[in-house]
MIMILO-671299 format. One record per residue (C-alpha): residue number from 1; residue in one letter; x negated, z negated, y negated. Coordinates in Angstrom, 1 decimal. Each point is the difference from the previous one (the first is absolute). Layout:
BEGIN
<site><zamar>NUM</zamar><keti>A</keti><px>X</px><pz>Z</pz><py>Y</py></site>
...
***
This chain:
BEGIN
<site><zamar>1</zamar><keti>E</keti><px>-18.2</px><pz>20.2</pz><py>-15.6</py></site>
<site><zamar>2</zamar><keti>T</keti><px>-3.4</px><pz>-0.5</pz><py>-1.4</py></site>
<site><zamar>3</zamar><keti>E</keti><px>-1.7</px><pz>2.2</pz><py>-2.7</py></site>
<site><zamar>4</zamar><keti>T</keti><px>-3.2</px><pz>1.8</pz><py>1.5</py></site>
<site><zamar>5</zamar><keti>A</keti><px>-0.7</px><pz>2.7</pz><py>-2.6</py></site>
<site><zamar>6</zamar><keti>P</keti><px>1.9</px><pz>1.5</pz><py>-3.2</py></site>
<site><zamar>7</zamar><keti>N</keti><px>3.4</px><pz>1.1</pz><py>1.0</py></site>
<site><zamar>8</zamar><keti>R</keti><px>-0.6</px><pz>-0.6</pz><py>3.8</py></site>
<site><zamar>9</zamar><keti>R</keti><px>1.7</px><pz>-2.8</pz><py>2.0</py></site>
<site><zamar>10</zamar><keti>K</keti><px>-1.0</px><pz>-1.2</pz><py>3.4</py></site>
<site><zamar>11</zamar><keti>R</keti><px>2.4</px><pz>-1.9</pz><py>2.1</py></site>
<site><zamar>12</zamar><keti>T</keti><px>-1.2</px><pz>-3.4</pz><py>1.2</py></site>
<site><zamar>13</zamar><keti>K</keti><px>0.7</px><pz>-0.8</pz><py>3.6</py></site>
<site><zamar>14</zamar><keti>T</keti><px>1.6</px><pz>-3.3</pz><py>0.7</py></site>
<site><zamar>15</zamar><keti>A</keti><px>0.5</px><pz>-1.8</pz><py>3.5</py></site>
<site><zamar>16</zamar><keti>S</keti><px>3.4</px><pz>0.3</pz><py>1.7</py></site>
<site><zamar>17</zamar><keti>T</keti><px>2.0</px><pz>-2.8</pz><py>1.0</py></site>
<site><zamar>18</zamar><keti>I</keti><px>2.5</px><pz>0.5</pz><py>2.9</py></site>
<site><zamar>19</zamar><keti>F</keti><px>3.2</px><pz>-2.0</pz><py>0.4</py></site>
<site><zamar>20</zamar><keti>H</keti><px>2.3</px><pz>0.1</pz><py>2.9</py></site>
<site><zamar>21</zamar><keti>A</keti><px>3.6</px><pz>-0.7</pz><py>-0.4</py></site>
<site><zamar>22</zamar><keti>S</keti><px>3.3</px><pz>0.2</pz><py>1.8</py></site>
<site><zamar>23</zamar><keti>H</keti><px>2.4</px><pz>2.7</pz><py>-1.2</py></site>
<site><zamar>24</zamar><keti>L</keti><px>2.9</px><pz>-2.3</pz><py>0.6</py></site>
<site><zamar>25</zamar><keti>I</keti><px>-1.4</px><pz>-2.7</pz><py>-2.1</py></site>
<site><zamar>26</zamar><keti>L</keti><px>-0.9</px><pz>2.7</pz><py>-2.9</py></site>
<site><zamar>27</zamar><keti>D</keti><px>3.3</px><pz>1.5</pz><py>0.3</py></site>
<site><zamar>28</zamar><keti>L</keti><px>1.8</px><pz>-3.3</pz><py>-0.6</py></site>
<site><zamar>29</zamar><keti>N</keti><px>-2.3</px><pz>-1.3</pz><py>-2.7</py></site>
<site><zamar>30</zamar><keti>A</keti><px>-1.9</px><pz>3.0</pz><py>-1.6</py></site>
<site><zamar>31</zamar><keti>P</keti><px>2.4</px><pz>3.0</pz><py>0.4</py></site>
<site><zamar>32</zamar><keti>A</keti><px>-2.3</px><pz>2.4</pz><py>-2.2</py></site>
<site><zamar>33</zamar><keti>L</keti><px>-3.0</px><pz>-1.0</pz><py>2.3</py></site>
<site><zamar>34</zamar><keti>A</keti><px>1.8</px><pz>0.6</pz><py>3.0</py></site>
<site><zamar>35</zamar><keti>D</keti><px>1.2</px><pz>3.5</pz><py>-1.2</py></site>
<site><zamar>36</zamar><keti>M</keti><px>-3.9</px><pz>0.8</pz><py>-0.3</py></site>
<site><zamar>37</zamar><keti>C</keti><px>-0.7</px><pz>-1.0</pz><py>3.8</py></site>
<site><zamar>38</zamar><keti>R</keti><px>2.1</px><pz>1.5</pz><py>2.8</py></site>
<site><zamar>39</zamar><keti>P</keti><px>0.7</px><pz>-1.9</pz><py>3.3</py></site>
<site><zamar>40</zamar><keti>G</keti><px>-2.1</px><pz>1.2</pz><py>2.8</py></site>
<site><zamar>41</zamar><keti>N</keti><px>-2.5</px><pz>1.6</pz><py>-2.4</py></site>
<site><zamar>42</zamar><keti>E</keti><px>-3.3</px><pz>-1.9</pz><py>0.2</py></site>
<site><zamar>43</zamar><keti>A</keti><px>-1.7</px><pz>2.2</pz><py>-2.8</py></site>
<site><zamar>44</zamar><keti>T</keti><px>-1.6</px><pz>-1.9</pz><py>-2.7</py></site>
<site><zamar>45</zamar><keti>V</keti><px>2.1</px><pz>0.1</pz><py>-3.3</py></site>
<site><zamar>46</zamar><keti>P</keti><px>-2.3</px><pz>-0.2</pz><py>-3.0</py></site>
<site><zamar>47</zamar><keti>I</keti><px>1.3</px><pz>-2.6</pz><py>-2.8</py></site>
<site><zamar>48</zamar><keti>D</keti><px>-1.6</px><pz>0.8</pz><py>-3.2</py></site>
<site><zamar>49</zamar><keti>G</keti><px>0.1</px><pz>-2.2</pz><py>-3.2</py></site>
<site><zamar>50</zamar><keti>V</keti><px>0.4</px><pz>-3.3</pz><py>1.6</py></site>
<site><zamar>51</zamar><keti>D</keti><px>-2.8</px><pz>-2.5</pz><py>0.5</py></site>
<site><zamar>52</zamar><keti>P</keti><px>-0.4</px><pz>-0.8</pz><py>3.8</py></site>
<site><zamar>53</zamar><keti>E</keti><px>0.4</px><pz>-3.7</pz><py>-0.8</py></site>
<site><zamar>54</zamar><keti>V</keti><px>3.2</px><pz>0.5</pz><py>-1.8</py></site>
<site><zamar>55</zamar><keti>F</keti><px>1.5</px><pz>2.3</pz><py>2.7</py></site>
<site><zamar>56</zamar><keti>K</keti><px>-1.0</px><pz>-2.8</pz><py>2.7</py></site>
<site><zamar>57</zamar><keti>M</keti><px>1.9</px><pz>-2.3</pz><py>-2.0</py></site>
<site><zamar>58</zamar><keti>M</keti><px>2.9</px><pz>2.1</pz><py>-0.3</py></site>
<site><zamar>59</zamar><keti>L</keti><px>0.0</px><pz>0.7</pz><py>3.8</py></site>
<site><zamar>60</zamar><keti>Y</keti><px>-0.3</px><pz>-3.8</pz><py>0.6</py></site>
<site><zamar>61</zamar><keti>F</keti><px>3.0</px><pz>-0.6</pz><py>-2.0</py></site>
<site><zamar>62</zamar><keti>C</keti><px>2.0</px><pz>2.9</pz><py>1.9</py></site>
<site><zamar>63</zamar><keti>Y</keti><px>-0.7</px><pz>-2.0</pz><py>3.1</py></site>
<site><zamar>64</zamar><keti>G</keti><px>1.4</px><pz>-3.2</pz><py>-1.4</py></site>
<site><zamar>65</zamar><keti>G</keti><px>-3.0</px><pz>-1.5</pz><py>-1.6</py></site>
<site><zamar>66</zamar><keti>K</keti><px>-0.3</px><pz>-1.6</pz><py>-3.4</py></site>
<site><zamar>67</zamar><keti>V</keti><px>-2.5</px><pz>1.0</pz><py>-2.7</py></site>
<site><zamar>68</zamar><keti>G</keti><px>-1.7</px><pz>-2.9</pz><py>-1.5</py></site>
<site><zamar>69</zamar><keti>K</keti><px>0.3</px><pz>-1.0</pz><py>-3.7</py></site>
<site><zamar>70</zamar><keti>E</keti><px>-3.7</px><pz>0.7</pz><py>-0.6</py></site>
<site><zamar>71</zamar><keti>E</keti><px>0.1</px><pz>3.4</pz><py>1.5</py></site>
<site><zamar>72</zamar><keti>L</keti><px>3.2</px><pz>0.8</pz><py>-1.5</py></site>
<site><zamar>73</zamar><keti>A</keti><px>-1.4</px><pz>-0.9</pz><py>-3.4</py></site>
<site><zamar>74</zamar><keti>A</keti><px>-3.2</px><pz>1.8</pz><py>0.4</py></site>
<site><zamar>75</zamar><keti>N</keti><px>1.7</px><pz>3.2</pz><py>1.2</py></site>
<site><zamar>76</zamar><keti>A</keti><px>3.5</px><pz>-0.2</pz><py>-1.5</py></site>
<site><zamar>77</zamar><keti>K</keti><px>0.0</px><pz>3.4</pz><py>-1.7</py></site>
<site><zamar>78</zamar><keti>A</keti><px>-1.5</px><pz>1.9</pz><py>3.1</py></site>
<site><zamar>79</zamar><keti>I</keti><px>2.3</px><pz>-1.9</pz><py>2.3</py></site>
<site><zamar>80</zamar><keti>I</keti><px>3.1</px><pz>0.8</pz><py>-2.1</py></site>
<site><zamar>81</zamar><keti>E</keti><px>-1.1</px><pz>3.8</pz><py>-0.4</py></site>
<site><zamar>82</zamar><keti>A</keti><px>-0.5</px><pz>0.2</pz><py>3.8</py></site>
<site><zamar>83</zamar><keti>A</keti><px>3.3</px><pz>-1.6</pz><py>0.9</py></site>
<site><zamar>84</zamar><keti>D</keti><px>1.8</px><pz>2.3</pz><py>-2.3</py></site>
<site><zamar>85</zamar><keti>R</keti><px>-1.7</px><pz>3.0</pz><py>1.3</py></site>
<site><zamar>86</zamar><keti>F</keti><px>0.8</px><pz>-0.9</pz><py>3.7</py></site>
<site><zamar>87</zamar><keti>G</keti><px>3.6</px><pz>-1.3</pz><py>-0.5</py></site>
<site><zamar>88</zamar><keti>I</keti><px>-0.7</px><pz>-3.6</pz><py>0.7</py></site>
***
């Protein structure tokens, strides 16, 4: 939110990023995230409070990828918080 006038707040619009994932993979590797998404339901599920790049790394890890040392070092706190939030 940004201040526009005394005691008034205006919401800032941000661009959305959409990720596609298999419910089976999420169920195995990120159960809390899988619970947010129902199989067969293609509705978009908003994920607030996680940077899209961090979420991308987390999904990559769920699919068997490895997060590089530099990326981990630069985003360690955010990655740990997201992993804890989604049960990874």
